[in-house]
C-alpha positions as a LaTeX table, in Angstrom:
\begin{tabular}{lrrr}
\hline
Residue & $x$ (\AA) & $y$ (\AA) & $z$ (\AA) \\
\hline
Met1 & 0.00 & 0.00 & 0.00 \\
Asn2 & 1.47 & 3.34 & $-0.94$ \\
Arg3 & 1.79 & 6.22 & 1.51 \\
Trp4 & $-1.05$ & 8.37 & 0.06 \\
Thr5 & $-3.50$ & 5.48 & 0.14 \\
Ala6 & $-2.65$ & 4.84 & 3.79 \\
Val7 & $-2.98$ & 8.55 & 4.63 \\
Ser8 & $-6.35$ & 8.72 & 2.84 \\
Ile9 & $-7.64$ & 5.66 & 4.68 \\
Leu10 & $-6.48$ & 7.05 & 8.03 \\
Phe11 & $-8.14$ & 10.39 & 7.32 \\
Ala12 & $-11.41$ & 8.70 & 6.30 \\
Ala13 & $-11.30$ & 6.54 & 9.44 \\
Ser14 & $-10.80$ & 9.61 & 11.66 \\
Val15 & $-13.81$ & 11.34 & 10.09 \\
Leu16 & $-15.89$ & 8.19 & 10.55 \\
Glu17 & $-14.87$ & 7.84 & 14.20 \\
Ala18 & $-15.46$ & 11.48 & 15.11 \\
Gly19 & $-18.67$ & 11.55 & 13.04 \\
Gly20 & $-19.98$ & 8.37 & 14.65 \\
Asp21 & $-19.23$ & 9.82 & 18.09 \\
Ala22 & $-21.11$ & 12.99 & 17.12 \\
Leu23 & $-24.13$ & 10.97 & 16.00 \\
Met24 & $-24.14$ & 9.08 & 19.31 \\
Arg25 & $-23.86$ & 12.32 & 21.26 \\
Thr26 & $-26.71$ & 13.85 & 19.29 \\
Ala27 & $-28.84$ & 10.74 & 19.87 \\
Met28 & $-28.20$ & 10.83 & 23.61 \\
His29 & $-29.43$ & 14.42 & 23.82 \\
Ser30 & $-32.45$ & 13.99 & 21.56 \\
Ser31 & $-35.88$ & 14.08 & 23.16 \\
Gln32 & $-37.76$ & 12.39 & 20.31 \\
Ser33 & $-37.71$ & 8.58 & 20.54 \\
Leu34 & $-37.77$ & 7.88 & 16.79 \\
Arg35 & $-35.05$ & 10.45 & 16.08 \\
Lys36 & $-32.98$ & 9.02 & 18.94 \\
Leu37 & $-33.34$ & 5.48 & 17.57 \\
Ile38 & $-32.38$ & 6.55 & 14.02 \\
Leu39 & $-29.36$ & 8.50 & 15.26 \\
Phe40 & $-28.18$ & 5.61 & 17.46 \\
Ala41 & $-28.50$ & 3.21 & 14.52 \\
Ala42 & $-26.66$ & 5.61 & 12.21 \\
Gly43 & $-23.94$ & 6.15 & 14.83 \\
Ala44 & $-23.51$ & 2.41 & 15.31 \\
Ala45 & $-23.26$ & 1.87 & 11.54 \\
Val46 & $-20.71$ & 4.66 & 11.14 \\
Leu47 & $-18.61$ & 3.41 & 14.07 \\
Phe48 & $-18.74$ & $-0.15$ & 12.71 \\
Thr49 & $-17.55$ & 1.17 & 9.34 \\
Tyr50 & $-14.74$ & 3.05 & 11.09 \\
Gly51 & $-13.63$ & $-0.15$ & 12.84 \\
Tyr52 & $-13.56$ & $-2.02$ & 9.57 \\
Val53 & $-11.80$ & 0.72 & 7.60 \\
Val54 & $-9.04$ & 1.23 & 10.15 \\
Asn55 & $-8.39$ & $-2.48$ & 10.74 \\
Ala56 & $-8.76$ & $-4.01$ & 7.25 \\
Pro57 & $-5.49$ & $-2.84$ & 5.64 \\
Pro58 & $-2.33$ & $-4.85$ & 6.33 \\
Trp59 & $-0.30$ & $-2.02$ & 7.83 \\
Asp60 & 1.91 & $-1.25$ & 10.80 \\
Phe61 & $-0.88$ & 0.53 & 12.65 \\
Gly62 & 1.33 & 1.26 & 15.67 \\
Arg63 & 3.60 & 3.38 & 13.49 \\
Leu64 & 0.72 & 5.07 & 11.71 \\
Leu65 & $-1.11$ & 5.74 & 14.96 \\
Gly66 & 0.68 & 9.07 & 15.39 \\
Leu67 & $-0.75$ & 10.36 & 12.13 \\
Tyr68 & $-4.15$ & 8.88 & 12.94 \\
Val69 & $-4.26$ & 10.75 & 16.26 \\
Val70 & $-3.53$ & 14.00 & 14.41 \\
Phe71 & $-6.35$ & 13.34 & 11.94 \\
Phe72 & $-8.74$ & 12.36 & 14.73 \\
Phe73 & $-7.94$ & 15.50 & 16.73 \\
Val74 & $-8.50$ & 17.77 & 13.72 \\
Ser75 & $-11.68$ & 15.95 & 12.65 \\
Ala76 & $-13.13$ & 16.01 & 16.16 \\
Gln77 & $-12.42$ & 19.70 & 16.61 \\
Leu78 & $-13.96$ & 20.60 & 13.24 \\
Ile79 & $-17.08$ & 18.53 & 13.93 \\
Ser80 & $-17.38$ & 20.04 & 17.40 \\
Trp81 & $-17.11$ & 23.54 & 15.96 \\
Leu82 & $-19.32$ & 23.05 & 12.89 \\
Phe83 & $-22.07$ & 20.85 & 14.33 \\
Phe84 & $-22.12$ & 21.71 & 18.03 \\
Asn85 & $-21.02$ & 25.35 & 17.81 \\
Gln86 & $-18.11$ & 24.69 & 20.19 \\
Pro87 & $-14.97$ & 26.30 & 18.76 \\
Pro88 & $-11.68$ & 25.18 & 20.30 \\
Gly89 & $-10.28$ & 27.43 & 23.00 \\
Arg90 & $-6.70$ & 28.53 & 23.46 \\
Ala91 & $-5.71$ & 25.51 & 25.57 \\
Val92 & $-7.16$ & 23.10 & 22.99 \\
Leu93 & $-5.31$ & 24.87 & 20.19 \\
Val94 & $-2.00$ & 24.78 & 22.08 \\
Gly95 & $-2.49$ & 21.14 & 23.06 \\
Gly96 & $-3.57$ & 20.37 & 19.51 \\
Ala97 & $-0.39$ & 21.91 & 18.15 \\
Leu98 & 1.57 & 19.53 & 20.38 \\
Ile99 & $-0.53$ & 16.59 & 19.15 \\
Ile100 & 0.15 & 17.57 & 15.55 \\
Val101 & 3.90 & 17.94 & 16.09 \\
Gly102 & 4.09 & 14.65 & 18.00 \\
Gly103 & 2.06 & 12.81 & 15.38 \\
Leu104 & 4.23 & 14.09 & 12.58 \\
Val105 & 7.41 & 13.09 & 14.44 \\
Ile106 & 6.08 & 9.53 & 14.80 \\
Ala107 & 4.67 & 9.30 & 11.26 \\
Leu108 & 7.72 & 10.74 & 9.49 \\
Ser109 & 10.40 & 8.93 & 11.51 \\
Gln110 & 12.39 & 6.13 & 9.90 \\
Lys111 & 11.86 & 2.60 & 11.19 \\
\hline
\end{tabular}
């Protein structure tokens, strides 16, 4: 598997995980039973898909985990901001910068 395919899969998996979590959170706070049920089912399907996507490729996931954590952090913050109107504060941005730097160090290091 080439590097760009792996990066694309990791990015897609991070969006699925953060999106599935957002669906579950929305379901938990919904007051309508049918809407809650639909959102829980959608969240479960998205999280199942995430689990499959991230575990199907034959890769050294431990080494790629640094990059995955970066993608998950960015995806989660964007979803939180766009869908829950919760922009990241200063501490989250500073901590996120450290996550990004650490992830890149792990992902770009030689074996």
